[in-house]
VEXVEXLUM-698185 format. One record per residue (C-alpha): residue number from 1; x, y, z. Coordinates in nm, 4 decimals. Layout:
BEGIN
+------+----------+----------+----------+
| bavo |       px |       py |       pz |
+------+----------+----------+----------+
|  NUM |        X |        Y |        Z |
...
+------+----------+----------+----------+
//
This chain:
BEGIN
+------+----------+----------+----------+
| bavo |       px |       py |       pz |
+------+----------+----------+----------+
|    1 |   9.2861 |  11.5382 |  10.6635 |
|    2 |   9.4699 |  11.8843 |  10.6380 |
|    3 |   9.4553 |  12.1447 |  10.8886 |
|    4 |   9.6020 |  12.5229 |  10.9088 |
|    5 |   9.7757 |  12.5750 |  11.1972 |
|    6 |   9.8882 |  12.8811 |  11.1351 |
|    7 |  10.0605 |  13.1360 |  10.9040 |
|    8 |  10.2660 |  12.9132 |  10.6828 |
|    9 |  10.1911 |  12.5954 |  10.8919 |
|   10 |   9.9833 |  12.3039 |  10.7570 |
|   11 |   9.9100 |  12.0052 |  10.9823 |
|   12 |   9.8652 |  11.6717 |  10.7633 |
|   13 |   9.6871 |  11.3772 |  10.9599 |
|   14 |   9.6111 |  11.0215 |  10.8337 |
|   15 |   9.2557 |  10.9289 |  10.8458 |
|   16 |   9.2877 |  10.5586 |  10.8590 |
|   17 |   9.6083 |  10.3224 |  10.8587 |
|   18 |   9.5181 |  10.1398 |  10.5406 |
|   19 |   9.8260 |   9.9075 |  10.5582 |
|   20 |   9.7707 |   9.7666 |  10.9416 |
|   21 |   9.4040 |   9.6674 |  10.7944 |
|   22 |   9.5712 |   9.4038 |  10.5437 |
|   23 |   9.8973 |   9.3087 |  10.6826 |
|   24 |   9.8982 |   8.9254 |  10.7785 |
|   25 |   9.5453 |   8.8729 |  10.6172 |
|   26 |   9.7023 |   8.6060 |  10.3612 |
|   27 |   9.8844 |   8.4378 |  10.6435 |
|   28 |   9.8524 |   8.0742 |  10.6230 |
|   29 |   9.7042 |   8.1067 |  10.2718 |
|   30 |  10.0275 |   7.9397 |  10.0620 |
|   31 |  10.2196 |   7.6258 |  10.1508 |
|   32 |  10.5716 |   7.6030 |  10.2934 |
|   33 |  10.8188 |   7.7175 |  10.0094 |
|   34 |  10.5410 |   7.7969 |   9.7591 |
|   35 |  10.6078 |   8.1742 |   9.7253 |
|   36 |  10.9816 |   8.1338 |   9.7209 |
|   37 |  10.9076 |   7.8975 |   9.4281 |
|   38 |  10.7011 |   8.1745 |   9.2364 |
|   39 |  10.9277 |   8.4368 |   9.3077 |
|   40 |  11.2107 |   8.1952 |   9.1497 |
|   41 |  10.9988 |   8.2144 |   8.8749 |
|   42 |  11.0454 |   8.5977 |   8.8186 |
|   43 |  11.4428 |   8.5646 |   8.7804 |
+------+----------+----------+----------+
//
């Protein structure tokens, strides 16, 4: 959201923190070492 705070000044405000809503949501989804193995395929 943006608000005019006076001549030449605009204040921007974040409505919600989307990242915090999803951070850690997949914890425990993969077995230990599985993600490292998949990332190794990218090289």
